[in-house]
Phi, psi and omega in degrees: 000133181287153177289121183267149178226164177294157185293330175295318178294320178297318178300312179296323180295317179295317177299319181292317184281327187239004179033251186270003184274326181232148177240128176292127178259303175196158179268155178243140181226148176273356182228183179280350181275148182278056178231143179186170178238008181236140180222152169273126180235164182227140177286148173258141174276182185297335179267003178087006180271151181236008188305312184250012182283147179289153176251149176207169181271139175235123180244131175268132177247141181291147174230141180233138183298339181276348181294139181301318183298321182296328181294331186258000180266000000 
């Protein structure tokens, strides 16, 4: 199970990681609580508009420095 965060934190994380390339649309949760690690995001075109841009799911997965996969990436 991925580490879940509040949707405001998820929104800020997406802005921080992808700046002007992706726009947070809304978060998705498996429960009634407003926490999740998955969001619907939208691509920005070169002028910064999102009107006709496709939407897709973005999921954050936890990473730990001790994980074998992290050592080789």
